[in-house]
C-alpha positions in Angstrom: 39.9 16.6 1.5 40.5 14.9 -1.5 38.9 11.6 -0.1 35.5 13.3 1.0 34.8 13.9 -2.7 35.5 10.2 -3.7 32.6 9.0 -1.4 30.0 10.3 -4.0 31.3 7.8 -6.4 29.9 4.3 -5.5 31.6 2.5 -8.3 35.1 3.1 -7.2 34.7 3.6 -3.6 37.9 4.7 -1.3 37.0 3.2 2.0 39.1 -0.3 2.2 37.4 -1.3 5.5 34.1 -2.0 4.1 35.3 -5.8 3.4 38.2 -7.1 4.8 40.1 -8.7 2.1 42.9 -10.7 3.8 40.2 -12.6 6.0 37.5 -12.6 3.9 34.8 -11.5 6.4 32.4 -8.6 7.1 33.9 -6.3 9.9 33.1 -7.3 13.7 30.3 -5.5 15.4 32.6 -3.8 17.8 35.7 -2.0 16.6 38.9 -1.6 18.4 40.7 1.7 18.7 43.4 2.2 16.7 47.0 1.3 17.7 49.3 4.1 19.2 52.5 2.6 17.2 50.6 2.6 13.8 51.9 4.3 11.0 50.0 6.8 8.9 50.4 6.4 4.8 52.5 9.4 4.7 55.0 8.0 7.1 54.3 10.4 9.7 54.2 9.4 13.4 50.9 7.7 14.6 48.1 9.8 16.1 46.3 8.0 19.1 42.6 8.8 19.5 40.4 7.9 22.5 38.8 4.1 22.3 35.2 4.4 20.9 35.4 8.0 19.6 37.1 8.6 16.6 37.7 11.5 14.7 37.8 12.1 10.9 40.8 14.2 9.5 38.7 17.2 9.2 37.8 17.2 12.7 33.8 16.3 12.1 32.2 13.4 14.0 30.6 10.6 12.2 26.6 10.2 12.2 25.6 9.7 15.8 23.2 7.2 15.3 25.0 4.8 13.0 26.5 2.9 15.9 30.2 2.0 16.3 32.5 2.5 13.3 35.5 0.8 12.1 38.6 3.4 11.8 40.3 3.3 8.6 44.1 3.3 8.0 45.5 6.4 9.2 42.7 7.0 12.1 40.0 8.2 9.5 36.4 7.4 10.0 34.6 5.3 7.6 30.8 5.5 8.6 29.6 3.8 5.8 31.1 0.5 6.5 29.1 0.7 9.9 26.0 1.4 8.1 26.8 -1.8 5.9 27.6 -3.9 9.0 24.2 -2.6 10.5 22.2 -3.6 7.1 24.6 -6.6 6.1 21.6 -8.9 5.3 19.9 -6.0 2.8 23.2 -5.6 1.2 23.7 -9.1 0.8 20.4 -10.0 -0.9 20.1 -6.7 -2.9 20.0 -7.3 -6.7 20.4 -3.6 -7.4 21.0 -0.3 -5.5 17.3 0.7 -5.6 16.5 -2.3 -3.4 19.0 -1.2 -0.8 17.5 2.3 -1.3 14.1 1.3 -0.5 15.0 -0.6 2.4 17.1 2.3 4.0 14.3 4.3 3.6 11.8 1.9 5.2 14.2 2.0 8.5 13.9 5.7 8.7 17.1 6.5 6.6 16.3 10.2 4.8 18.1 12.3 2.3 19.1 14.6 5.4 20.5 11.2 6.9 22.5 10.5 4.0 24.2 13.6 3.9 25.8 12.7 7.1 27.2 9.9 5.4 28.7 12.6 3.0 26.1 11.7 0.1 23.5 13.9 -1.6 20.8 11.6 -1.2 19.7 7.9 -0.2 20.2 6.7 -3.9 23.9 7.9 -3.7 24.2 6.0 -0.7 22.5 2.9 -1.8 24.9 2.7 -4.9 28.2 2.9 -2.6 26.8 0.6 -0.4 25.7 -2.1 -3.3 29.2 -1.2 -5.0 31.1 -2.3 -1.9 29.4 -5.6 -1.3 31.7 -8.5 -2.2 30.7 -10.5 -4.9 32.2 -13.2 -7.3 33.6 -10.7 -9.8 36.3 -8.1 -8.5 34.3 -5.3 -9.8 30.5 -6.1 -10.4 29.0 -4.5 -13.4 26.3 -1.8 -12.7 22.9 -3.4 -13.0 20.3 -2.4 -15.2 17.3 -1.3 -14.1 14.5 -3.8 -13.1 12.0 -4.0 -16.1 8.5 -3.0 -15.2 5.9 -5.5 -14.8 3.7 -6.5 -17.9 0.1 -7.2 -18.3 -0.4 -10.6 -18.3 -3.4 -12.6 -20.3 -4.0 -14.7 -16.9 -4.9 -12.2 -14.4 -6.8 -10.0 -17.3 -9.2 -12.7 -18.0 -9.5 -13.4 -14.3 -10.6 -9.6 -13.5 -13.5 -10.4 -15.9 -14.8 -13.4 -14.3 -16.6 -11.7 -11.2 -18.4 -9.3 -13.4 -19.5 -12.3 -15.6 -20.5 -14.4 -12.7 -22.6 -11.4 -11.0 -24.2 -10.6 -14.0 -25.3 -14.2 -14.6 -26.6 -14.2 -11.1 -28.6 -11.0 -11.7 -30.4 -12.6 -14.8 -31.0 -15.9 -12.8 -32.7 -13.7 -10.0 -34.9 -11.8 -12.9 -36.1 -15.0 -14.4 -37.0 -16.9 -11.4 -39.4 -17.1 -8.8 -39.7 -18.7 -5.2 -37.3 -21.5 -4.0 -35.7 -21.7 -7.2 -34.7 -17.9 -6.6 -33.1 -18.7 -3.1 -31.0 -21.7 -4.9 -30.0 -19.4 -7.4 -28.7 -16.7 -4.9 -27.0 -19.2 -3.0 -25.1 -20.5 -6.0 -24.4 -17.0 -7.4 -22.9 -15.7 -4.0 -20.8 -18.8 -3.7 -19.4 -18.4 -7.3 -18.9 -14.6 -7.5 -16.8 -15.1 -4.2 -14.7 -17.8 -5.3 -14.5 -15.6 -8.8 -13.4 -12.4 -6.8 -11.1 -14.7 -4.7 -9.6 -15.7 -8.0 -9.3 -12.3 -9.3 -7.7 -11.0 -6.3 -4.8 -13.7 -6.0 -3.3 -13.0 -9.4 -2.1 -9.8 -10.9 -1.7 -6.4 -9.7 -4.6 -6.7 -7.3 -2.8 -9.4 -5.2 -0.9 -8.7 -2.3 3.0 -9.3 -2.8 4.5 -12.2 -2.4 6.3 -12.1 1.2 5.9 -8.7 1.7 4.8 -8.0 5.2 2.5 -5.4 6.3 3.7 -1.7 7.6 4.3 -0.8 10.8 3.4 2.9 11.9 6.9 3.7 11.5 7.2 2.5 7.8 9.3 -0.2 8.6 8.2 -4.3 8.3 5.1 -5.5 10.8 4.7 -9.2 11.1 1.1 -8.8 11.4 -1.9 -9.3 9.2 -5.4 -7.9 8.9 -8.1 -9.4 7.2 -11.0 -6.9 6.0 -13.1 -9.8 4.0 -16.0 -9.6 6.7 -16.5 -5.9 6.9 -16.1 -6.0 3.0 -18.6 -8.3 2.5 -20.9 -6.5 4.9 -20.4 -3.3 3.1 -21.5 -4.8 -0.3 -24.5 -6.4 1.4 -25.4 -3.1 2.5 -25.3 -1.6 -0.5 -27.5 -4.1 -1.8 -29.9 -4.3 0.7 -29.2 -1.0 3.2 -31.8 1.8 1.5 -34.6 -0.8 1.5 -33.8 -1.8 5.6 -33.8 1.9 6.3 -37.0 2.8 4.3 -38.7 -0.2 6.7 -37.0 1.1 9.8 -38.0 4.6 9.1 -41.8 3.5 8.5 -42.2 1.3 11.5 -41.0 -1.9 10.1 -41.4 -4.3 7.3 -45.0 -3.7 7.3 -44.7 -0.4 6.1 -43.3 -1.2 2.9 -45.6 -1.7 -0.2 -46.9 -5.4 -0.6 -46.5 -7.2 -3.6 -42.8 -6.3 -4.2 -40.9 -8.8 -6.5 -38.0 -8.8 -4.3 -39.6 -9.9 -1.4 -40.0 -7.5 2.1 -37.0 -5.5 1.2 -36.2 -4.2 -2.4 -32.9 -5.5 -3.4 -30.6 -3.1 -5.6 -28.4 -5.1 -7.8 -27.0 -2.2 -9.6 -24.3 -1.3 -7.3 -23.3 -5.0 -7.1 -22.8 -5.4 -10.8 -21.0 -2.1 -11.4 -18.8 -3.1 -8.4 -17.9 -6.4 -9.6 -17.2 -5.3 -13.2 -15.3 -2.7 -11.7 -12.5 -5.0 -11.2 -11.3 -4.6 -14.5 -10.6 -0.8 -14.3 -9.3 -1.4 -11.0 -6.5 -4.1 -11.7 -5.4 -1.9 -14.8 -5.3 1.3 -12.8 -3.1 -0.7 -10.1 -1.0 -2.1 -13.2 -0.4 1.4 -14.2 0.4 3.1 -10.9 3.0 -0.3 -10.5 4.4 0.4 -13.7 4.8 4.2 -13.6 6.1 4.0 -10.1 8.8 1.9 -10.9 9.9 4.2 -14.0 10.2 6.8 -11.6 12.1 5.0 -8.9 14.7 4.0 -11.9 14.9 7.8 -12.8 14.9 10.0 -9.4 17.8 11.0 -7.5 16.2 11.5 -4.0 13.2 10.3 -1.8 11.6 13.8 -1.9 11.9 14.1 -5.8 10.3 10.6 -5.8 7.6 11.4 -3.8 6.9 14.4 -5.5 6.7 12.7 -8.9 4.4 9.6 -7.6 2.0 11.7 -5.5 0.2 13.3 -8.9 0.5 9.7 -10.4 -1.4 8.3 -7.7 -4.4 11.0 -7.7 -4.6 10.5 -11.8 -5.0 6.8 -11.5 -7.3 7.3 -8.7 -9.6 9.9 -10.8 -9.1 7.5 -13.6 -10.8 4.8 -11.8 -13.7 6.9 -10.5 -14.6 8.2 -14.0 -14.6 4.2 -15.3 -16.8 3.7 -12.1 -19.3 6.5 -12.8 -19.9 5.1 -16.5 -20.1 1.7 -15.0 -22.9 3.0 -12.7 -24.9 4.7 -15.4 -24.8 1.6 -17.6 -25.6 -1.0 -15.2 -28.4 1.0 -13.7 -30.0 1.6 -17.1 -29.3 -1.9 -18.1 -31.4 -3.2 -15.2 -33.9 -0.4 -15.1 -32.7 0.9 -11.7 -32.0 4.4 -10.4 -28.2 5.3 -10.5 -26.9 5.6 -7.5 -23.9 7.5 -8.4 -22.8 8.9 -4.6 -23.0 5.7 -3.0 -21.5 3.3 -5.7 -18.6 5.8 -6.3 -17.9 6.3 -2.4 -17.9 2.6 -1.7 -15.6 2.0 -5.1 -13.4 4.4 -4.0 -12.9 3.1 -0.5 -12.5 -0.4 -1.9 -9.9 0.8 -4.4 -7.8 2.6 -1.9 -8.0 -0.3 0.5 -6.6 -2.7 -1.9 -3.9 -0.5 -3.3 -2.8 -0.3 0.4 -3.0 -3.9 0.9 -1.1 -4.9 -2.4 1.9 -2.4 -1.2 2.0 -3.9 2.1 0.2 -1.2 4.3 -3.0 -3.5 6.0 -3.5 -2.0 9.0 -5.1 1.2 7.9 -7.4 -0.2 5.4 -8.6 -2.9 8.2 -9.4 -0.1 10.6 -11.0 2.3 8.0 -13.3 -0.7 6.8 -14.4 -1.5 10.2 -15.2 2.2 11.0 -17.5 2.5 7.9 -19.2 -0.8 8.5 -19.7 0.2 11.9 -21.1 3.2 11.2 -23.9 1.9 8.9 -24.8 -0.8 11.4 -25.1 1.8 14.2 -27.1 4.0 11.9 -29.3 1.1 11.3 -29.5 0.1 14.8 -30.4 3.6 16.1 -33.4 3.8 13.8 -35.0 0.6 14.8 -34.2 1.3 18.5 -35.7 4.8 18.0 -39.1 3.0 17.4 -39.4 1.9 20.7 -41.3 3.4 23.4 -39.6 6.6 24.8 -36.6 6.4 22.6 -37.3 9.0 19.6 -34.2 10.7 20.6 -32.2 7.8 19.4 -33.1 7.9 15.9 -33.0 11.7 15.7 -29.5 12.0 13.9 -30.3 9.4 11.3 -34.0 11.0 10.7 -32.4 14.2 10.1 -29.6 12.7 7.7 -32.3 11.1 5.7 -34.6 14.0 5.7 -31.9 16.0 4.0 -30.2 13.0 1.7 -32.6 10.3 1.6 -31.6 6.7 2.7 -28.2 6.8 0.8 -26.9 9.5 2.9 -25.7 7.0 5.3 -23.5 4.8 3.2 -22.5 8.1 1.3 -21.3 9.9 4.5 -19.7 6.6 5.8 -18.0 5.4 2.8 -16.9 9.0 1.9 -15.5 9.9 4.9 -13.7 6.4 5.2 -12.3 6.9 1.6 -11.2 10.7 2.1 -9.2 9.2 5.0 -7.7 6.4 3.2 -6.4 8.8 0.4 -4.8 11.1 2.6 -3.1 8.1 4.1 -2.2 6.7 0.6 -0.6 10.0 -0.5 1.8 9.5 2.3 2.8 6.0 2.2 2.3 4.8 -1.6 4.8 7.6 -2.5 7.3 6.1 -0.5 10.7 4.3 -2.3 9.9 1.4 -0.1 6.4 0.7 -1.2 7.5 0.4 -4.8 10.5 -1.9 -4.0 11.1 -5.0 -6.3 8.4 -7.5 -5.6 8.9 -11.4 -6.1 5.3 -11.9 -7.7 4.8 -9.9 -10.8 2.0 -8.3 -11.7 
């Protein structure tokens, strides 16, 4: 029984079978049964066991799902060696035990599973696996914790670019008329798109280099999901949606007051300017989440402990972003002389932030589905309102008319984006609290 307690000491493993010292190779995938003439270390007679069903000295069977295991000398079972062989690539390229722990957690190994390998948690199991991987030295030194990413001047300046370009476009719209305004809009949209793309390709808002998206079970998934089209639709609706709904409710564009400076439908520029300027607090909030989560990962001793410490951190960062977004909404509305659309801007900003955070950490499926659903809901509401103006089709527009009568035109985007943001928030509290979501990235932020 003295050997069982030693397994929790990863720096001095007692299992000699993890690496074949004479042959200098990993163990074979199929292990053979011990020979009947093998002698135990105490000099006693050999004990034969049935092939493929080795027994430990205490009589306990190894972890059933760990696959075939190679017996240690004397007929004892070494289940950790079989797990190392299964995750051979992960063990060889890992730079610290935390990376192995994140990889095991992504493959479904929990603290309860680690107990079957005679370890108190996944972190302890990962430390032994890291210590038993052969390297150039006989006893590799214990690695230092990976330093947290630091703020860099390049991405800090790039986050200012979308807001500056949007502000310049809005000023151009206020100073031009006719065909010149159309040119300003075209050039402004192109410039803002390029600036936003540059800001999202560097820093904490950029997807991790080489990190795949996640599967429903939490492991890697090779697919990618693009959300740029639906994001553009949501932003366009934020600028034109309320005017379009009012026009449809009044029977078409002829129902609007004539002589408006913005054309047939009023253009709301304050929400667009607010969301463009919000790239700055979004980047800093994502950076804060990455730094603090990495520190939690260095100090946590279990998956449940890590999740419990990261969940309030995620909610605090999300609340901090909403406060900054509310301040920007009021400032931009006052500067442009437009009514402050707090509800619509906050719900859309929250949806875009959560979608980006999940994408940054490799979870791209849920944001794509939720953004499509929110965009489709807004498009369907507008289509139903227009279809209800046809003869004998009044019932089609009844739900939208009821919503507009209660909350006004802003009720449609608030309901659609609010429900989508709440869905992503619940999903983020389950996925962004995993150790595998905060593993070391190749691209610093």
